[in-house]
N, C-alpha and C positions, 0 to 999 in steps of 0.2 A: 161158701161160694163167693167169688169176687163180684163186686158191684161197682158201677160207675154212674155218676150223675153228669148230665150234659146240660149246660145252662147257656141260653142265648145272652151274650154279654154286649154285643154291639151290632147294629145294622147300619151299614153305610150306603151312601149314594155318591157316585162320582159324577156330579152334574155336568161338568165340562165334557166328559167323555160321552155321557148319555145324550146331551144336546147335540153333539157332533155326529153320533153314530146310530141312534135308534131310528126305526122306521117311523117317520113322522106322519105317514098316511095312517098307519095302524094306531099310533099313540100320539095324536095331535097335541095333547096337553103334556107330553112327556110322561115320566113316571118317577115315583119316589122309591125309598128303601123297600126291600122285598116285603110284600104284604102277607107272606105266609107265616111270619114270625112276630113275636112280641118280646121286647127286651125283658129279661128275667124269666122267661118261659123255661121250664125244666123237663127233662126226660130221664128215665131210669133204664139202665141196662144191667142185666144180671147173668152171670155165668159165661155166656159166649157173646161176642160182639154182633148181635143180631139187631137189626133196625127195630126200634120200638113201634108198636102198631100206630101210635098217635103222632109219630114223627112225620111232618107233612111234605117232605121233599126228598125224593129218591136221589136227585143229583147232589144235594148237600150231604146226604148220608154216604154216598160213594166217596166224596171228598174227605170226610172226617173219619170214616170207618177204621182206617189204619191206626190213627191216633187213639181211638176208643179201644181198639184191641191192645195197643201198647200199654195203656193205663190199666186195663183189666188184668193183663198178664204180668203186671208188676214192674214194668219199666219206669224209670225216672229220668226224663229228659234233662241233661246236665245244664241246659240254659235256663231252666225254670227256677224260681226262687224257692219253691217248695217241692218236696218229693210227692209223687202221685198226682201231679197236675200237668195238664197240657192245654195250650190254646191252639185251636185249629179253626179253619174257616172254609166256607164253600168258595169256589173260585169263579163266581160270577164276576166278570171283569167290570161291570157297571154298578152293581149293587151287592157287594159281598156281605156275608153274615159271619160274625166271629162267635165261636163257641168255647166255653170253659169246660174242660173235661176233668173230673176229679174222681179219684178212687175213693170209694166209701169204705171206711174202716169197719170191720166186723165187730 
């Protein structure tokens, strides 16, 4: 059965955009990179591209789901240096999170 590992590889914050566009009444001190994740945090998916129970963000899952499925089902993005690997991210415009998706060899 196919397996994939999802690893949080980078959490970013675009301070210039956040400072310009966030609701300063609700967030008077601004905000930092997404607090739901830790760099290096990993998740496992086996068989079908179903969101892991401990994956903390439905929005991020929706954004990376297609790439998880692609890797699980054997695709190899031609722009990646290694087969069975993709880099995907959530599309939070102020504080995106990048994920490394790797097919686990049986």
